[in-house]
VMD Tcl script that draws the C-alpha trace (Angstrom):
set ca {
  {-33.16 63.32 8.39}
  {-34.46 64.49 5.64}
  {-37.97 64.82 6.08}
  {-39.45 62.46 3.18}
  {-42.74 62.73 1.01}
  {-43.37 59.01 0.26}
  {-42.52 57.85 3.83}
  {-45.46 60.14 4.97}
  {-47.62 59.34 1.73}
  {-47.61 56.01 2.19}
  {-47.48 56.32 6.61}
  {-50.83 58.47 5.81}
  {-52.34 55.14 3.78}
  {-51.50 53.42 7.12}
  {-52.54 54.91 9.87}
  {-55.56 55.93 7.77}
  {-56.40 52.09 6.59}
  {-56.28 51.16 10.37}
  {-59.66 50.44 12.36}
  {-61.67 52.83 14.29}
  {-60.85 53.16 17.11}
  {-57.76 51.36 17.49}
  {-55.09 53.46 17.73}
  {-51.24 51.69 15.46}
  {-49.00 51.02 17.82}
  {-46.17 50.27 14.89}
  {-45.97 49.52 11.82}
  {-45.47 47.25 8.43}
  {-44.25 47.88 5.34}
  {-40.56 48.39 3.30}
  {-39.46 52.03 4.21}
  {-36.48 53.33 2.26}
  {-35.70 54.83 6.07}
  {-34.84 53.13 9.33}
  {-36.67 52.20 11.99}
  {-35.88 55.83 13.87}
  {-36.51 58.31 11.23}
  {-39.74 56.46 10.30}
  {-41.75 57.44 13.82}
  {-39.48 61.05 13.82}
  {-42.09 61.83 10.67}
  {-45.23 60.02 13.17}
  {-43.34 63.59 14.45}
  {-43.35 66.11 12.15}
  {-46.53 64.82 10.82}
  {-48.33 65.68 14.07}
  {-46.92 68.63 14.57}
  {-47.68 69.22 10.55}
  {-51.79 68.16 11.25}
  {-51.85 65.38 9.15}
  {-53.01 63.31 12.03}
  {-53.71 63.11 15.63}
  {-51.48 61.07 18.74}
  {-48.10 60.73 20.47}
  {-44.58 60.02 19.38}
  {-40.58 59.37 20.54}
  {-38.00 59.30 18.99}
  {-35.35 56.77 20.49}
  {-32.52 55.32 19.40}
  {-33.03 52.33 21.78}
  {-36.31 51.54 21.50}
  {-37.19 48.86 19.47}
  {-38.85 49.97 16.61}
  {-37.19 53.57 16.82}
  {-39.67 54.76 19.17}
  {-42.85 55.26 21.14}
  {-45.83 55.77 19.99}
  {-49.85 55.75 20.16}
  {-51.77 57.38 16.43}
  {-55.35 57.51 16.74}
  {-56.10 58.93 12.99}
  {-56.00 61.54 10.61}
  {-57.28 64.46 10.94}
  {-58.72 66.43 8.20}
  {-55.69 68.23 6.83}
  {-54.76 64.47 6.87}
  {-57.46 63.56 5.09}
  {-57.22 65.89 2.56}
  {-53.26 65.66 1.56}
  {-54.00 61.54 1.52}
  {-56.81 62.04 -1.13}
  {-54.64 64.80 -3.42}
  {-52.13 62.49 -3.58}
  {-53.83 59.14 -3.40}
  {-53.26 58.10 -7.48}
  {-50.33 57.55 -8.22}
  {-49.99 59.23 -11.78}
  {-50.76 62.46 -9.07}
  {-48.80 61.65 -6.32}
  {-45.96 61.66 -8.92}
  {-46.76 64.33 -11.61}
  {-46.66 66.47 -7.84}
  {-43.03 65.50 -7.22}
  {-41.88 66.24 -10.19}
  {-42.84 69.79 -10.39}
  {-41.66 70.11 -6.58}
  {-38.23 68.75 -7.44}
  {-38.08 71.77 -10.00}
  {-37.94 73.61 -6.88}
  {-35.40 72.64 -4.94}
  {-36.32 72.41 -1.77}
  {-39.90 72.96 -0.68}
  {-42.67 73.91 2.60}
  {-45.56 71.54 3.18}
  {-48.07 74.21 1.75}
  {-46.47 73.65 -1.40}
  {-46.76 70.19 -1.73}
  {-49.96 70.00 -0.61}
  {-50.59 73.37 -2.69}
  {-49.44 71.09 -6.35}
  {-51.33 67.83 -5.19}
  {-54.85 70.12 -5.11}
  {-53.35 71.69 -8.35}
  {-52.73 68.11 -10.21}
  {-56.01 66.14 -8.99}
  {-57.44 69.23 -10.78}
  {-56.05 69.56 -13.80}
  {-56.60 65.35 -14.22}
  {-59.93 65.63 -13.01}
  {-59.79 66.86 -16.73}
}
mol new
graphics top color blue
foreach p $ca { graphics top sphere $p radius 0.5 }
foreach p [lrange $ca 0 end-1] q [lrange $ca 1 end] { graphics top cylinder $p $q radius 0.2 }
display resetview
């Protein structure tokens, strides 16, 4: 599975929208990924320090696996705040697309640069 930045952004929005103290245990909405790929993205996001919780893929489980996501981390909030604007997000994707490959650190740096640029 390849990481999909749009999936990461969409999941962060869903997690942020959860009421405080109410973990995310199911997801709704349209994803270009299969349910198991979405759960794999949650695992990656936990490992990257974007979110707190647990996720485990299971090809036989309904929904692609089991997960309990409690909240965004400080880094997750920073990433989402920088990526919230569609203009900033699309400019970031264009810039990193030119590189051909990317790391999370690079994406976060470019997001911050684009956010500053759009501030004026």
